[in-house]
Residue, then its C-alpha position, 0 to 999 in steps of 0.5 A: m171881086k170877080r174871083i171872090i164871087l166865083f169862090c162863093a159859087l163854088g162853095l155853094a156847089i161843094f155842100a150840095c154834094g154828098s159822099k159817094k166814094d169810100t176809097l182814096t183817089n188821085k182826083d180828090n186827094e192830091f193836095k200835095v205839090k212836092d216840087t214847091a220850088s216850081i210854085d210861082k203863085i199862090f192865091l188865097a181867098n175867103k167868103g169875107n172878101q179877103s184875098v191875097t196873091l203871093t207871087k214869086q219874083g226871082k228869089v223873093w215872094m211878094v204880097n199883091n205885087e206890092f210888098e215883100a212877104r214874110g219869110d217865116m209865113m212863106d216857109n210855113i205855107l210851102f212846108a204845108i203844101r209840100n207835105v200835107e197828107v190825108k189822115q182819114f176820111v170824114p165819117k159818112a154821117a158828118v160829110d154833109n155838115t162838113m161840106k156845109l162848113l167848108a162852103v161857109a168858112a174855108t179858104k180857097v187855095e189856088i196854086y200855080v206851077k210855072g204859070k199854070l194852075a196846078r191845084v185848087y182846093y179848100v182849107g177849112g177849120p180844125t178837127q175837134d182835137h186840133f190835130g187835123t184840118y178839114m180839106v176838099m178838092q175843087d169839084a170833089e164830093t169827098p172831104y178829108i181830114c188832113y195833116v202835115p207829118g212832123h207838125r203838131g196841130y192844124i194848118s188852117n192858119f198857114f193859109t190865111p187870106m189876110a194880106d197884112e199878115w203876109r207883109s214882111r216885118q222887115i224895114f231895113h234889110y241891107s248888107l254892107d255892100e248894098i248901103g250907100s249912106v245912113k242918116t240919123e236925125f235926132y229931133r230933140a238934139p240936132d247936135y247928135s245927128w249924123e250921116i255916114i257915107n259908105l265909100d267902098n265898105k272899108n272907107f267911110k265919111l262921117k258928117s255932122l248934120a248940125t255943122n254940115k261938115f265932115v268929121e276928120s277923125f273917127d272910129t271906123g270899127a264903130v261905123k262898121m258895127v252900126l252899119k251891119e245892124f241894118k241887115a235885119l231891122g224891123f217892127e213888131s206890128f202894124v197899127t192904126i192911129n187916129p189922125l188927130r192923135l197921130d198929129s199930136v204924137k208927131a208934135k209932142y213926142p218926136l225921137y229920131k228919123i233914120t234914112v238908108t239910101d242904097r247903092t242905086g240911090k233908093a231911100r227908105s226912111l223910118d220916123l220914130y216917136e214915143i208912145p204916150m201912156q194914159p194917166g194911172v200907168y206906173t213903172m216897176d219902181g212906182k213912178e208914173a209912166k208918161v210914155d211906153v218904155d219898151r215900144m215906139y211908133g214907127i212910120v215907114d216912108g211917111t205912110t205905114t204906121t207900125i209899133c217898133q221896139y227900143f231894143t231893136y233900134d238902140p244899137v243904131a240910135v247912137p249920137i255922133t259922139f259914139f263914133m268918137g269913142q264915147s259910149p252912149t247910155n239910155s239916159g245920156y242920149p235922145g234915142r230913148 
């Protein structure tokens, strides 16, 4: 909150200034940081008390030191920081109004290089033609219209301070080497439930969770095919569900639970449930749609509620018979 208050104070100072400069100077337009590989922290905040801290930990960027950051969004912001250029001055007649807008509706950007604060500036909204972005350095008197060569459009959205937007949509992100075991429990058909134990990436054990016994003969190729799908399995979006509705969904619409345990013994789980539809919704063939046929609710580690797609999880939501040579169909096993 202290940092947000400081941001507000700085914002008030910004629009109190007029434009006294007619030439570009290093002081008031050095938005760019060419060596983005040396950046280890980025702090973003706005006047709406929204803020996020992105920190580099090894090769991974983290959101508020809690969640892994989205790779595509980190690529975008680093691309913008590395390539942002001044396109033109804000016309003198528009400077005061621009400064007032920046004070009210800009995102404060702090960039740290090797632990030291290297840049502080404010990123505002787009120009009228949406091909430029209003920006101003901290304590500067001159705002600029900036752009990124090669990028068509404005860059304000690259600097969003909303933490959830930065959180990675990946749930399972494991190479075969990292997987210790995978367990899939079908709530409606326990006989289909299974666990795969990865011994050495070439040899595996397959257990029936219904009988708690290992299967003697199974298709190792099918096992590898399923395990390799866990390299990139994620979700579509976050979702907030009323607690009473969530309890009802858990009781009436369970599908299956996937648990992956890595080589260190750390586990990650995903519970999947059908999404009930409101009466009056029909499928393409005219039948009433009781549940969403494309999406599911997914609860990650029992806490985070998301929207997941069947298309993403069908390849791993297979019955134990799949590993014995039987091909599953959408209507033939409870993954759908």
